[in-house]
MARBA-5310 format. One record per atom (N, C-alpha, C, CB): chain; residue in three letters; x, y, z; residue number from 1. Coordinates in Angstrom, 2 decimals, decimal comma, always signed. Glycine has a CB too. Layout:
N
[pt A ALA [X Y Z] NUM],
...
//
This chain:
117
[pt A MET [-17,15 +2,35 +14,72] 1],
[pt A MET [-16,68 +3,70 +15,00] 1],
[pt A MET [-15,93 +4,24 +13,78] 1],
[pt A MET [-15,77 +3,71 +16,26] 1],
[pt A ALA [-16,20 +5,46 +13,41] 2],
[pt A ALA [-15,57 +6,09 +12,26] 2],
[pt A ALA [-14,10 +6,40 +12,57] 2],
[pt A ALA [-16,32 +7,39 +11,87] 2],
[pt A LYS [-13,27 +6,24 +11,58] 3],
[pt A LYS [-11,84 +6,54 +11,74] 3],
[pt A LYS [-11,64 +8,04 +11,68] 3],
[pt A LYS [-10,99 +5,84 +10,65] 3],
[pt A LYS [-10,71 +8,54 +12,50] 4],
[pt A LYS [-10,35 +9,96 +12,47] 4],
[pt A LYS [-8,97 +10,04 +11,81] 4],
[pt A LYS [-10,34 +10,59 +13,93] 4],
[pt A PHE [-8,98 +10,39 +10,53] 5],
[pt A PHE [-7,75 +10,43 +9,76] 5],
[pt A PHE [-6,89 +11,62 +10,14] 5],
[pt A PHE [-8,07 +10,47 +8,28] 5],
[pt A ARG [-5,57 +11,42 +10,07] 6],
[pt A ARG [-4,61 +12,46 +10,42] 6],
[pt A ARG [-4,70 +13,64 +9,44] 6],
[pt A ARG [-3,18 +11,88 +10,44] 6],
[pt A LEU [-4,94 +13,36 +8,16] 7],
[pt A LEU [-5,11 +14,42 +7,17] 7],
[pt A LEU [-6,57 +14,54 +6,78] 7],
[pt A LEU [-4,24 +14,15 +5,93] 7],
[pt A LYS [-7,02 +15,77 +6,60] 8],
[pt A LYS [-8,38 +16,02 +6,12] 8],
[pt A LYS [-8,37 +15,97 +4,59] 8],
[pt A LYS [-8,92 +17,41 +6,63] 8],
[pt A ALA [-9,52 +15,70 +4,00] 9],
[pt A ALA [-9,63 +15,57 +2,55] 9],
[pt A ALA [-9,07 +16,79 +1,83] 9],
[pt A ALA [-11,08 +15,34 +2,16] 9],
[pt A ASP [-9,31 +17,99 +2,36] 10],
[pt A ASP [-8,84 +19,20 +1,68] 10],
[pt A ASP [-7,33 +19,43 +1,84] 10],
[pt A ASP [-9,59 +20,40 +2,20] 10],
[pt A GLU [-6,66 +18,58 +2,63] 11],
[pt A GLU [-5,21 +18,66 +2,78] 11],
[pt A GLU [-4,47 +17,76 +1,79] 11],
[pt A GLU [-4,81 +18,28 +4,20] 11],
[pt A ILE [-5,21 +16,92 +1,05] 12],
[pt A ILE [-4,60 +16,00 +0,10] 12],
[pt A ILE [-4,32 +16,75 -1,20] 12],
[pt A ILE [-5,53 +14,77 -0,16] 12],
[pt A LYS [-3,05 +16,78 -1,58] 13],
[pt A LYS [-2,59 +17,49 -2,76] 13],
[pt A LYS [-2,24 +16,48 -3,87] 13],
[pt A LYS [-1,36 +18,39 -2,42] 13],
[pt A PRO [-2,19 +16,93 -5,12] 14],
[pt A PRO [-1,85 +16,02 -6,22] 14],
[pt A PRO [-0,34 +15,76 -6,31] 14],
[pt A PRO [-2,35 +16,60 -7,55] 14],
[pt A LEU [+0,13 +14,79 -5,58] 15],
[pt A LEU [+1,56 +14,45 -5,55] 15],
[pt A LEU [+1,90 +13,23 -6,38] 15],
[pt A LEU [+2,00 +14,23 -4,13] 15],
[pt A ALA [+0,97 +12,28 -6,46] 16],
[pt A ALA [+1,23 +11,02 -7,18] 16],
[pt A ALA [-0,09 +10,50 -7,74] 16],
[pt A ALA [+1,89 +9,96 -6,23] 16],
[pt A GLU [-0,75 +11,34 -8,47] 17],
[pt A GLU [-2,07 +10,98 -9,00] 17],
[pt A GLU [-1,96 +9,97 -10,14] 17],
[pt A GLU [-2,80 +12,23 -9,49] 17],
[pt A GLY [-3,06 +9,26 -10,37] 18],
[pt A GLY [-3,14 +8,32 -11,48] 18],
[pt A GLY [-2,39 +7,02 -11,26] 18],
[pt A GLY [-2,64 +8,96 -12,69] 18],
[pt A ARG [-2,10 +6,69 -10,01] 19],
[pt A ARG [-1,32 +5,48 -9,72] 19],
[pt A ARG [-2,17 +4,37 -9,14] 19],
[pt A ARG [-0,20 +5,80 -8,76] 19],
[pt A GLY [-3,48 +4,57 -9,11] 20],
[pt A GLY [-4,37 +3,52 -8,66] 20],
[pt A GLY [-4,54 +3,48 -7,16] 20],
[pt A GLY [-3,87 +2,21 -9,13] 20],
[pt A ALA [-5,07 +2,36 -6,70] 21],
[pt A ALA [-5,38 +2,16 -5,29] 21],
[pt A ALA [-4,29 +1,35 -4,60] 21],
[pt A ALA [-6,74 +1,47 -5,13] 21],
[pt A CYS [-4,32 +1,39 -3,27] 22],
[pt A CYS [-3,38 +0,64 -2,45] 22],
[pt A CYS [-4,05 +0,28 -1,14] 22],
[pt A CYS [-2,08 +1,46 -2,21] 22],
[pt A ILE [-3,38 -0,48 -0,34] 23],
[pt A ILE [-3,84 -0,77 +1,02] 23],
[pt A ILE [-2,81 -0,20 +1,97] 23],
[pt A ILE [-4,04 -2,32 +1,25] 23],
[pt A ALA [-3,30 +0,49 +2,99] 24],
[pt A ALA [-2,40 +1,09 +3,98] 24],
[pt A ALA [-2,93 +0,85 +5,39] 24],
[pt A ALA [-2,24 +2,61 +3,73] 24],
[pt A SER [-2,03 +0,78 +6,30] 25],
[pt A SER [-2,33 +0,57 +7,72] 25],
[pt A SER [-2,83 +1,87 +8,36] 25],
[pt A SER [-1,09 +0,06 +8,46] 25],
[pt A ASP [-3,72 +1,71 +9,32] 26],
[pt A ASP [-4,17 +2,86 +10,11] 26],
[pt A ASP [-3,03 +3,50 +10,90] 26],
[pt A ASP [-5,27 +2,43 +11,07] 26],
[pt A MET [-1,94 +2,77 +11,10] 27],
[pt A MET [-0,79 +3,38 +11,77] 27],
[pt A MET [-0,34 +4,61 +10,99] 27],
[pt A MET [+0,39 +2,37 +11,91] 27],
[pt A ILE [-0,50 +4,58 +9,67] 28],
[pt A ILE [-0,11 +5,70 +8,81] 28],
[pt A ILE [-1,24 +6,72 +8,73] 28],
[pt A ILE [+0,26 +5,19 +7,40] 28],
[pt A THR [-2,42 +6,28 +8,34] 29],
[pt A THR [-3,51 +7,21 +8,04] 29],
[pt A THR [-4,23 +7,77 +9,26] 29],
[pt A THR [-4,51 +6,54 +7,18] 29],
[pt A VAL [-4,24 +7,03 +10,34] 30],
[pt A VAL [-4,93 +7,49 +11,56] 30],
[pt A VAL [-3,92 +7,97 +12,60] 30],
[pt A VAL [-5,79 +6,35 +12,15] 30],
[pt A ARG [-2,87 +7,20 +12,82] 31],
[pt A ARG [-1,89 +7,56 +13,86] 31],
[pt A ARG [-0,80 +8,49 +13,37] 31],
[pt A ARG [-1,27 +6,31 +14,42] 31],
[pt A GLY [-0,66 +8,64 +12,05] 32],
[pt A GLY [+0,29 +9,59 +11,50] 32],
[pt A GLY [+1,73 +9,12 +11,45] 32],
[pt A GLY [+0,24 +10,81 +12,28] 32],
[pt A LYS [+1,96 +7,82 +11,53] 33],
[pt A LYS [+3,32 +7,29 +11,43] 33],
[pt A LYS [+3,79 +7,34 +9,98] 33],
[pt A LYS [+3,39 +5,84 +11,98] 33],
[pt A LEU [+5,08 +7,44 +9,75] 34],
[pt A LEU [+5,63 +7,37 +8,41] 34],
[pt A LEU [+5,59 +5,94 +7,90] 34],
[pt A LEU [+7,07 +7,91 +8,38] 34],
[pt A VAL [+5,63 +5,80 +6,58] 35],
[pt A VAL [+5,74 +4,47 +5,98] 35],
[pt A VAL [+7,12 +3,93 +6,36] 35],
[pt A VAL [+5,55 +4,52 +4,41] 35],
[pt A GLY [+7,14 +2,74 +6,93] 36],
[pt A GLY [+8,40 +2,10 +7,30] 36],
[pt A GLY [+8,68 +0,87 +6,48] 36],
[pt A GLY [+8,39 +1,73 +8,76] 36],
[pt A PHE [+7,62 +0,34 +5,83] 37],
[pt A PHE [+7,76 -0,89 +5,06] 37],
[pt A PHE [+6,71 -0,83 +3,94] 37],
[pt A PHE [+7,58 -2,18 +5,96] 37],
[pt A MET [+7,14 -1,09 +2,72] 38],
[pt A MET [+6,21 -1,04 +1,59] 38],
[pt A MET [+6,57 -2,15 +0,62] 38],
[pt A MET [+6,25 +0,33 +0,89] 38],
[pt A TYR [+5,54 -2,75 +0,07] 39],
[pt A TYR [+5,77 -3,79 -0,93] 39],
[pt A TYR [+4,68 -3,72 -1,99] 39],
[pt A TYR [+5,81 -5,20 -0,28] 39],
[pt A ARG [+5,02 -4,29 -3,14] 40],
[pt A ARG [+4,09 -4,28 -4,26] 40],
[pt A ARG [+3,78 -5,71 -4,65] 40],
[pt A ARG [+4,66 -3,49 -5,47] 40],
[pt A GLU [+2,51 -6,06 -4,51] 41],
[pt A GLU [+2,05 -7,41 -4,87] 41],
[pt A GLU [+2,38 -7,68 -6,34] 41],
[pt A GLU [+0,52 -7,56 -4,62] 41],
[pt A LYS [+2,75 -8,94 -6,63] 42],
[pt A LYS [+3,01 -9,32 -8,02] 42],
[pt A LYS [+1,73 -9,30 -8,84] 42],
[pt A LYS [+3,65 -10,70 -8,09] 42],
[pt A THR [+0,62 -9,66 -8,20] 43],
[pt A THR [-0,67 -9,69 -8,89] 43],
[pt A THR [-1,65 -8,83 -8,11] 43],
[pt A THR [-1,21 -11,15 -9,05] 43],
[pt A PRO [-1,99 -7,65 -8,63] 44],
[pt A PRO [-2,96 -6,79 -7,94] 44],
[pt A PRO [-4,32 -7,48 -7,79] 44],
[pt A PRO [-3,14 -5,47 -8,70] 44],
[pt A ASP [-5,11 -7,01 -6,82] 45],
[pt A ASP [-6,42 -7,59 -6,54] 45],
[pt A ASP [-7,46 -7,34 -7,63] 45],
[pt A ASP [-6,94 -7,05 -5,24] 45],
[pt A ASN [-7,33 -6,21 -8,32] 46],
[pt A ASN [-8,29 -5,87 -9,38] 46],
[pt A ASN [-7,65 -4,81 -10,28] 46],
[pt A ASN [-9,64 -5,34 -8,77] 46],
[pt A GLU [-8,42 -4,33 -11,27] 47],
[pt A GLU [-7,86 -3,41 -12,27] 47],
[pt A GLU [-7,48 -2,04 -11,71] 47],
[pt A GLU [-8,84 -3,23 -13,38] 47],
[pt A THR [-8,03 -1,65 -10,56] 48],
[pt A THR [-7,66 -0,35 -10,00] 48],
[pt A THR [-6,55 -0,46 -8,94] 48],
[pt A THR [-8,89 +0,31 -9,39] 48],
[pt A ASP [-6,24 -1,67 -8,52] 49],
[pt A ASP [-5,22 -1,90 -7,50] 49],
[pt A ASP [-3,83 -1,77 -8,10] 49],
[pt A ASP [-5,40 -3,29 -6,86] 49],
[pt A SER [-3,01 -0,91 -7,51] 50],
[pt A SER [-1,62 -0,75 -7,93] 50],
[pt A SER [-0,75 -1,91 -7,45] 50],
[pt A SER [-1,06 +0,57 -7,41] 50],
[pt A GLY [-1,25 -2,62 -6,43] 51],
[pt A GLY [-0,46 -3,67 -5,80] 51],
[pt A GLY [+0,32 -3,20 -4,59] 51],
[pt A GLY [+0,49 -4,26 -6,80] 51],
[pt A TRP [+0,40 -1,88 -4,39] 52],
[pt A TRP [+1,18 -1,35 -3,27] 52],
[pt A TRP [+0,47 -1,58 -1,94] 52],
[pt A TRP [+1,44 +0,14 -3,47] 52],
[pt A ARG [+1,28 -1,94 -0,92] 53],
[pt A ARG [+0,84 -2,10 +0,45] 53],
[pt A ARG [+1,80 -1,29 +1,31] 53],
[pt A ARG [+0,80 -3,63 +0,88] 53],
[pt A PHE [+1,25 -0,46 +2,18] 54],
[pt A PHE [+2,07 +0,44 +3,00] 54],
[pt A PHE [+1,83 +0,20 +4,48] 54],
[pt A PHE [+1,78 +1,91 +2,64] 54],
[pt A LEU [+2,92 -0,01 +5,22] 55],
[pt A LEU [+2,86 -0,26 +6,66] 55],
[pt A LEU [+3,86 +0,66 +7,36] 55],
[pt A LEU [+3,16 -1,75 +6,99] 55],
[pt A SER [+3,62 +0,90 +8,62] 56],
[pt A SER [+4,58 +1,71 +9,38] 56],
[pt A SER [+5,77 +0,87 +9,83] 56],
[pt A SER [+3,89 +2,34 +10,60] 56],
[pt A GLY [+5,57 -0,42 +9,95] 57],
[pt A GLY [+6,61 -1,31 +10,47] 57],
[pt A GLY [+6,41 -1,58 +11,95] 57],
[pt A GLY [+7,99 -0,70 +10,24] 57],
[pt A LEU [+5,41 -0,92 +12,57] 58],
[pt A LEU [+5,12 -1,10 +13,99] 58],
[pt A LEU [+3,99 -2,10 +14,22] 58],
[pt A LEU [+4,76 +0,23 +14,63] 58],
[pt A GLU [+3,35 -2,56 +13,16] 59],
[pt A GLU [+2,20 -3,46 +13,27] 59],
[pt A GLU [+2,67 -4,88 +13,65] 59],
[pt A GLU [+1,41 -3,49 +11,92] 59],
[pt A ASP [+2,04 -5,44 +14,67] 60],
[pt A ASP [+2,32 -6,84 +15,00] 60],
[pt A ASP [+1,27 -7,72 +14,31] 60],
[pt A ASP [+2,31 -7,07 +16,55] 60],
[pt A GLN [+1,39 -9,03 +14,45] 61],
[pt A GLN [+0,50 -9,94 +13,75] 61],
[pt A GLN [-0,96 -9,76 +14,16] 61],
[pt A GLN [+0,92 -11,37 +14,00] 61],
[pt A ASP [-1,23 -9,53 +15,44] 62],
[pt A ASP [-2,60 -9,31 +15,89] 62],
[pt A ASP [-3,20 -8,08 +15,22] 62],
[pt A ASP [-2,65 -9,15 +17,42] 62],
[pt A TYR [-2,42 -7,03 +15,11] 63],
[pt A TYR [-2,86 -5,81 +14,44] 63],
[pt A TYR [-3,16 -6,09 +12,97] 63],
[pt A TYR [-1,79 -4,70 +14,57] 63],
[pt A MET [-2,27 -6,81 +12,32] 64],
[pt A MET [-2,43 -7,12 +10,90] 64],
[pt A MET [-3,64 -8,00 +10,65] 64],
[pt A MET [-1,18 -7,80 +10,37] 64],
[pt A ASP [-3,93 -8,88 +11,58] 65],
[pt A ASP [-5,05 -9,80 +11,41] 65],
[pt A ASP [-6,42 -9,12 +11,51] 65],
[pt A ASP [-4,96 -10,89 +12,44] 65],
[pt A GLU [-6,47 -7,91 +12,04] 66],
[pt A GLU [-7,72 -7,17 +12,20] 66],
[pt A GLU [-7,96 -6,30 +10,96] 66],
[pt A GLU [-7,68 -6,29 +13,49] 66],
[pt A ALA [-8,92 -6,70 +10,13] 67],
[pt A ALA [-9,18 -5,99 +8,87] 67],
[pt A ALA [-9,50 -4,51 +9,06] 67],
[pt A ALA [-10,31 -6,67 +8,13] 67],
[pt A ASP [-10,11 -4,17 +10,18] 68],
[pt A ASP [-10,47 -2,76 +10,43] 68],
[pt A ASP [-9,26 -1,86 +10,62] 68],
[pt A ASP [-11,36 -2,67 +11,65] 68],
[pt A ASN [-8,07 -2,44 +10,76] 69],
[pt A ASN [-6,85 -1,65 +10,95] 69],
[pt A ASN [-6,20 -1,24 +9,63] 69],
[pt A ASN [-5,86 -2,45 +11,78] 69],
[pt A HIS [-6,88 -1,49 +8,50] 70],
[pt A HIS [-6,35 -1,19 +7,18] 70],
[pt A HIS [-7,45 -0,54 +6,36] 70],
[pt A HIS [-5,80 -2,46 +6,49] 70],
[pt A GLY [-7,07 +0,08 +5,29] 71],
[pt A GLY [-8,05 +0,65 +4,38] 71],
[pt A GLY [-7,50 +0,70 +2,97] 71],
[pt A GLY [-8,46 +2,03 +4,83] 71],
[pt A VAL [-8,41 +0,88 +2,02] 72],
[pt A VAL [-8,04 +1,05 +0,62] 72],
[pt A VAL [-8,06 +2,54 +0,31] 72],
[pt A VAL [-9,02 +0,26 -0,33] 72],
[pt A TYR [-6,98 +3,01 -0,27] 73],
[pt A TYR [-6,80 +4,44 -0,55] 73],
[pt A TYR [-6,20 +4,62 -1,93] 73],
[pt A TYR [-5,92 +5,11 +0,53] 73],
[pt A ALA [-6,30 +5,81 -2,46] 74],
[pt A ALA [-5,53 +6,17 -3,65] 74],
[pt A ALA [-4,06 +6,25 -3,22] 74],
[pt A ALA [-6,03 +7,54 -4,29] 74],
[pt A VAL [-3,17 +5,79 -4,07] 75],
[pt A VAL [-1,74 +5,90 -3,78] 75],
[pt A VAL [-1,39 +7,35 -3,49] 75],
[pt A VAL [-0,89 +5,35 -4,95] 75],
[pt A ASN [-2,01 +8,28 -4,20] 76],
[pt A ASN [-1,77 +9,70 -3,96] 76],
[pt A ASN [-2,03 +10,09 -2,51] 76],
[pt A ASN [-2,64 +10,54 -4,88] 76],
[pt A THR [-3,04 +9,51 -1,91] 77],
[pt A THR [-3,36 +9,83 -0,51] 77],
[pt A THR [-2,19 +9,44 +0,40] 77],
[pt A THR [-4,64 +9,11 -0,06] 77],
[pt A ILE [-1,65 +8,26 +0,21] 78],
[pt A ILE [-0,54 +7,80 +1,07] 78],
[pt A ILE [+0,72 +8,62 +0,76] 78],
[pt A ILE [-0,26 +6,28 +0,86] 78],
[pt A ALA [+0,90 +9,05 -0,48] 79],
[pt A ALA [+2,03 +9,93 -0,81] 79],
[pt A ALA [+1,93 +11,25 -0,05] 79],
[pt A ALA [+2,09 +10,19 -2,32] 79],
[pt A ASN [+0,73 +11,70 +0,24] 80],
[pt A ASN [+0,55 +12,92 +1,03] 80],
[pt A ASN [+0,93 +12,68 +2,49] 80],
[pt A ASN [-0,90 +13,41 +0,93] 80],
[pt A TYR [+0,69 +11,49 +3,00] 81],
[pt A TYR [+1,09 +11,17 +4,37] 81],
[pt A TYR [+2,61 +11,03 +4,48] 81],
[pt A TYR [+0,41 +9,86 +4,84] 81],
[pt A ASP [+3,24 +10,54 +3,41] 82],
[pt A ASP [+4,69 +10,34 +3,43] 82],
[pt A ASP [+5,25 +10,51 +2,01] 82],
[pt A ASP [+5,04 +8,94 +4,01] 82],
[pt A PRO [+5,60 +11,73 +1,62] 83],
[pt A PRO [+6,10 +11,98 +0,26] 83],
[pt A PRO [+7,39 +11,23 -0,08] 83],
[pt A PRO [+6,32 +13,45 +0,09] 83],
[pt A SER [+8,09 +10,72 +0,91] 84],
[pt A SER [+9,34 +10,01 +0,61] 84],
[pt A SER [+9,12 +8,71 -0,17] 84],
[pt A SER [+10,09 +9,71 +1,89] 84],
[pt A ILE [+7,88 +8,24 -0,27] 85],
[pt A ILE [+7,60 +7,01 -1,02] 85],
[pt A ILE [+7,53 +7,28 -2,53] 85],
[pt A ILE [+6,30 +6,38 -0,54] 85],
[pt A ILE [+7,32 +8,51 -2,94] 86],
[pt A ILE [+7,02 +8,83 -4,33] 86],
[pt A ILE [+8,07 +8,29 -5,29] 86],
[pt A ILE [+6,88 +10,32 -4,49] 86],
[pt A GLU [+9,34 +8,46 -4,96] 87],
[pt A GLU [+10,39 +8,03 -5,88] 87],
[pt A GLU [+10,42 +6,52 -6,11] 87],
[pt A GLU [+11,73 +8,48 -5,35] 87],
[pt A LEU [+9,74 +5,75 -5,28] 88],
[pt A LEU [+9,73 +4,29 -5,42] 88],
[pt A LEU [+8,47 +3,74 -6,08] 88],
[pt A LEU [+9,88 +3,66 -4,07] 88],
[pt A LEU [+7,51 +4,58 -6,37] 89],
[pt A LEU [+6,22 +4,11 -6,84] 89],
[pt A LEU [+6,23 +3,45 -8,21] 89],
[pt A LEU [+5,28 +5,23 -6,88] 89],
[pt A ASP [+7,28 +3,65 -8,99] 90],
[pt A ASP [+7,39 +2,98 -10,29] 90],
[pt A ASP [+8,13 +1,66 -10,20] 90],
[pt A ASP [+8,09 +3,89 -11,27] 90],
[pt A ALA [+8,48 +1,23 -9,01] 91],
[pt A ALA [+9,18 -0,06 -8,85] 91],
[pt A ALA [+8,30 -1,20 -9,35] 91],
[pt A ALA [+9,57 -0,30 -7,35] 91],
[pt A ALA [+8,93 -2,22 -9,83] 92],
[pt A ALA [+8,22 -3,36 -10,43] 92],
[pt A ALA [+7,40 -4,13 -9,40] 92],
[pt A ALA [+9,22 -4,31 -11,08] 92],
[pt A PRO [+6,32 -4,77 -9,86] 93],
[pt A PRO [+5,58 -5,67 -8,96] 93],
[pt A PRO [+6,55 -6,68 -8,33] 93],
[pt A PRO [+4,45 -6,41 -9,73] 93],
[pt A GLY [+6,33 -6,99 -7,07] 94],
[pt A GLY [+7,22 -7,87 -6,31] 94],
[pt A GLY [+8,30 -7,13 -5,55] 94],
[pt A GLY [+7,87 -8,85 -7,24] 94],
[pt A SER [+8,40 -5,80 -5,74] 95],
[pt A SER [+9,40 -5,00 -5,03] 95],
[pt A SER [+9,03 -4,85 -3,56] 95],
[pt A SER [+9,53 -3,62 -5,68] 95],
[pt A VAL [+10,07 -4,79 -2,72] 96],
[pt A VAL [+9,90 -4,65 -1,27] 96],
[pt A VAL [+10,94 -3,65 -0,78] 96],
[pt A VAL [+10,05 -6,04 -0,52] 96],
[pt A PHE [+10,51 -2,69 +0,05] 97],
[pt A PHE [+11,42 -1,68 +0,59] 97],
[pt A PHE [+11,14 -1,46 +2,07] 97],
[pt A PHE [+11,28 -0,36 -0,18] 97],
[pt A GLU [+12,21 -1,13 +2,81] 98],
[pt A GLU [+12,06 -0,72 +4,20] 98],
[pt A GLU [+12,83 +0,56 +4,41] 98],
[pt A GLU [+12,56 -1,83 +5,18] 98],
[pt A ARG [+12,32 +1,37 +5,33] 99],
[pt A ARG [+12,98 +2,64 +5,64] 99],
[pt A ARG [+14,26 +2,37 +6,41] 99],
[pt A ARG [+12,04 +3,58 +6,44] 99],
[pt A THR [+15,32 +3,06 +6,03] 100],
[pt A THR [+16,54 +3,03 +6,81] 100],
[pt A THR [+16,25 +3,78 +8,10] 100],
[pt A THR [+17,76 +3,65 +6,02] 100],
[pt A PRO [+16,42 +3,16 +9,27] 101],
[pt A PRO [+16,04 +3,80 +10,53] 101],
[pt A PRO [+16,63 +5,21 +10,69] 101],
[pt A PRO [+16,49 +2,94 +11,71] 101],
[pt A GLY [+15,77 +6,12 +11,10] 102],
[pt A GLY [+16,19 +7,49 +11,37] 102],
[pt A GLY [+16,38 +8,35 +10,15] 102],
[pt A GLY [+17,45 +7,46 +12,13] 102],
[pt A THR [+15,95 +7,87 +8,96] 103],
[pt A THR [+16,12 +8,65 +7,74] 103],
[pt A THR [+14,81 +8,69 +6,95] 103],
[pt A THR [+17,26 +8,07 +6,88] 103],
[pt A LYS [+14,84 +9,39 +5,83] 104],
[pt A LYS [+13,72 +9,37 +4,89] 104],
[pt A LYS [+14,02 +8,44 +3,73] 104],
[pt A LYS [+13,42 +10,79 +4,38] 104],
[pt A ASN [+15,12 +7,72 +3,82] 105],
[pt A ASN [+15,56 +6,84 +2,72] 105],
[pt A ASN [+15,05 +5,41 +2,91] 105],
[pt A ASN [+17,09 +6,83 +2,63] 105],
[pt A PHE [+14,81 +4,76 +1,80] 106],
[pt A PHE [+14,40 +3,36 +1,80] 106],
[pt A PHE [+15,49 +2,52 +1,16] 106],
[pt A PHE [+13,06 +3,18 +1,05] 106],
[pt A ARG [+15,55 +1,26 +1,57] 107],
[pt A ARG [+16,47 +0,32 +0,96] 107],
[pt A ARG [+15,68 -0,91 +0,51] 107],
[pt A ARG [+17,61 -0,08 +1,94] 107],
[pt A PRO [+16,12 -1,55 -0,56] 108],
[pt A PRO [+15,43 -2,76 -1,01] 108],
[pt A PRO [+15,60 -3,88 +0,01] 108],
[pt A PRO [+15,96 -3,20 -2,38] 108],
[pt A VAL [+14,59 -4,72 +0,10] 109],
[pt A VAL [+14,62 -5,88 +0,98] 109],
[pt A VAL [+14,67 -7,12 +0,08] 109],
[pt A VAL [+13,36 -5,92 +1,95] 109],
[pt A ASP [+15,68 -7,96 +0,29] 110],
[pt A ASP [+15,86 -9,14 -0,54] 110],
[pt A ASP [+15,43 -10,43 +0,15] 110],
[pt A ASP [+17,29 -9,25 -0,95] 110],
[pt A ASP [+15,22 -10,40 +1,46] 111],
[pt A ASP [+14,94 -11,62 +2,19] 111],
[pt A ASP [+13,48 -11,73 +2,64] 111],
[pt A ASP [+15,84 -11,71 +3,39] 111],
[pt A TRP [+12,58 -11,02 +1,96] 112],
[pt A TRP [+11,15 -11,08 +2,26] 112],
[pt A TRP [+10,40 -10,96 +0,95] 112],
[pt A TRP [+10,72 -9,95 +3,25] 112],
[pt A ALA [+9,39 -11,78 +0,79] 113],
[pt A ALA [+8,57 -11,73 -0,43] 113],
[pt A ALA [+7,13 -11,45 -0,05] 113],
[pt A ALA [+8,67 -13,05 -1,23] 113],
[pt A PRO [+6,43 -10,70 -0,88] 114],
[pt A PRO [+5,00 -10,47 -0,61] 114],
[pt A PRO [+4,26 -11,80 -0,50] 114],
[pt A PRO [+4,36 -9,58 -1,71] 114],
[pt A PRO [+3,26 -11,87 +0,36] 115],
[pt A PRO [+2,52 -13,12 +0,51] 115],
[pt A PRO [+1,84 -13,53 -0,78] 115],
[pt A PRO [+1,49 -12,98 +1,62] 115],
[pt A GLU [+1,81 -14,82 -1,01] 116],
[pt A GLU [+1,13 -15,35 -2,19] 116],
[pt A GLU [-0,34 -15,54 -1,86] 116],
[pt A GLU [+1,77 -16,69 -2,67] 116],
[pt A ASP [-1,20 -15,24 -2,81] 117],
[pt A ASP [-2,64 -15,42 -2,61] 117],
[pt A ASP [-3,05 -16,85 -2,89] 117],
[pt A ASP [-3,43 -14,47 -3,50] 117],
//
């Protein structure tokens, strides 16, 4: 079944272009939730991968285990879904952030590391 994205292609504006690809949860792109948790892999998957992974924070393990619940997107696309991530996009590989509940602000996470491949 085809995904019905919250934003149409013509609604995507140039907010964070040239930053490569990322992986994002359907909770963001299909259900329209804000980014609640974001991390940057230390080693990207390929030359176009920025290393960024974006989640709403509502995904449980069963949801995460289902590959169809995620997609590869331009970082710019996810910035259109949640512009509050833009100021963090230059963070170093290995960076981890979570949204402060009830705000548009993120705080660094020190007690979680991106999974090792």
